[in-house]
C-alpha positions as CSV (number, residue, x, y, z in Angstrom):
1,X,-171.8,32.1,144.7
2,X,-173.8,35.3,143.1
3,X,-173.7,36.5,139.6
4,X,-169.8,38.9,140.2
5,X,-167.9,35.5,141.0
6,X,-169.5,33.6,138.2
7,X,-167.7,36.4,136.0
8,X,-164.2,35.7,137.5
9,X,-164.8,31.6,137.1
10,X,-165.5,32.3,134.1
11,X,-162.8,34.4,133.3
12,X,-160.4,32.2,135.1
13,X,-161.4,28.7,133.7
14,X,-160.2,30.2,130.1
15,X,-156.8,31.7,131.5
16,X,-156.2,30.8,134.7
17,X,-153.5,33.6,134.4
18,X,-155.6,36.6,134.2
19,X,-154.0,39.1,136.3
20,X,-156.7,40.4,138.9
21,X,-156.6,43.9,137.3
22,X,-157.5,42.3,133.9
23,X,-160.1,40.5,135.1
24,X,-161.5,43.7,137.4
25,X,-161.5,45.5,134.5
26,X,-164.2,42.8,132.7
27,X,-166.5,42.4,135.4
28,X,-166.6,46.1,136.5
29,X,-165.1,46.0,140.0
30,X,-161.8,46.9,141.8
31,X,-159.0,44.4,141.5
32,X,-159.3,44.1,145.5
33,X,-162.4,42.6,145.5
34,X,-161.8,40.4,142.4
35,X,-158.8,39.2,144.9
36,X,-161.3,39.1,147.7
37,X,-163.6,36.8,145.7
38,X,-160.9,34.3,144.4
39,X,-159.4,33.7,147.5
40,X,-163.4,32.9,149.8
41,X,-164.0,30.7,146.4
42,X,-160.9,28.4,146.9
43,X,-161.7,28.8,150.6
44,X,-165.0,27.4,149.7
45,X,-163.8,24.9,147.4
46,X,-165.6,25.7,144.8
47,X,-161.7,26.5,143.4
48,X,-159.5,23.2,143.7
49,X,-156.8,24.3,142.2
50,X,-154.8,26.2,139.2
51,X,-154.1,24.2,135.9
52,X,-152.0,24.6,133.3
53,X,-153.8,23.3,130.2
54,X,-151.1,22.3,127.5
55,X,-150.5,22.1,124.0
56,X,-147.4,19.8,123.5
57,X,-147.8,18.2,120.3
58,X,-148.3,15.2,122.2
59,X,-152.1,12.4,121.2
60,X,-154.5,12.8,124.6
61,X,-157.4,10.6,124.7
62,X,-160.0,9.7,126.4
63,X,-160.7,6.6,128.6
64,X,-163.8,5.7,129.4
65,X,-163.9,3.0,132.1
66,X,-166.2,0.4,133.4
67,X,-166.1,-1.0,136.1
68,X,-167.7,-4.0,138.1
69,X,-171.0,-2.8,140.3
70,X,-169.5,-3.6,143.5
71,X,-166.4,-1.2,142.7
72,X,-165.7,1.6,144.6
73,X,-164.8,4.1,142.2
74,X,-163.5,7.0,143.9
75,X,-160.9,4.8,144.6
76,X,-159.9,3.8,141.3
77,X,-160.9,7.2,140.5
78,X,-157.9,7.5,143.1
79,X,-154.9,5.3,141.4
80,X,-155.7,6.5,138.0
81,X,-155.2,10.2,139.1
82,X,-152.0,9.3,139.8
83,X,-150.8,7.9,136.9
84,X,-148.3,10.6,135.4
85,X,-149.8,11.0,131.7
86,X,-153.7,11.9,133.2
87,X,-154.6,14.8,133.2
88,X,-158.1,14.5,134.4
89,X,-160.5,11.6,136.2
90,X,-164.2,11.6,136.8
91,X,-166.9,9.4,138.0
92,X,-169.4,9.8,135.7
93,X,-173.4,8.0,135.2
94,X,-173.9,6.0,132.0
95,X,-172.8,3.3,130.5
96,X,-169.1,3.8,131.8
97,X,-168.0,4.0,135.9
98,X,-165.2,6.1,134.9
99,X,-163.9,8.2,132.2
100,X,-160.2,10.1,132.4
101,X,-158.0,11.9,130.2
102,X,-154.7,10.9,129.2
103,X,-151.6,13.0,127.1
104,X,-149.1,11.1,125.6
105,X,-146.0,11.9,124.2
106,X,-147.5,9.1,121.2
107,X,-150.4,6.4,119.9
108,X,-147.9,3.5,121.3
109,X,-147.6,4.7,124.7
110,X,-151.4,5.5,125.1
111,X,-151.8,1.2,123.6
112,X,-149.9,1.0,126.9
113,X,-152.0,3.1,129.0
114,X,-154.5,1.3,127.9
115,X,-153.3,-2.3,128.1
116,X,-152.3,-0.4,132.5
117,X,-156.0,0.4,132.6
118,X,-157.1,-3.3,131.0
119,X,-154.8,-4.9,133.8
120,X,-156.4,-3.6,136.7
121,X,-158.8,-6.1,137.8
122,X,-161.4,-4.1,138.9
123,X,-161.8,-3.1,135.4
124,X,-164.3,-4.9,133.0
125,X,-164.7,-2.7,129.6
126,X,-163.1,-0.1,128.5
127,X,-163.6,2.8,125.6
128,X,-161.1,4.5,124.2
129,X,-161.5,7.5,122.0
130,X,-158.8,10.4,120.1
131,X,-158.8,13.8,121.5
132,X,-158.9,15.5,117.4
133,X,-158.7,18.9,118.8
134,X,-160.0,20.9,121.9
135,X,-161.1,24.7,122.5
136,X,-161.3,26.5,126.1
137,X,-165.1,27.0,126.5
């Protein structure tokens, strides 16, 4: 991955629907080059998916999960990622093992998701942080 790929990725991170012609103008290359670079980044697995960020008026929260030392964090991450309100799941280092972001209709639903998380037999602790504001970087 070179500097041109990084420039293209930075634009797509902010808005994955940015037209290739607009990206090409911004980075100083042709639309065809941008198209080929994006296709290569997808083929190489650098770009995993294109997604949508929403401002639904819902409550967003980050739930940090601690699990038993013998637990496969990949497995629990896969299961949690299937929950309807979950936007992102990360396996992380540090005090907690898995962190996920939920986009729920209200705090009552966030609380239900926290309870659902705590009911998983592998989970030994949770911490929840409500997301008050969000900026795309």
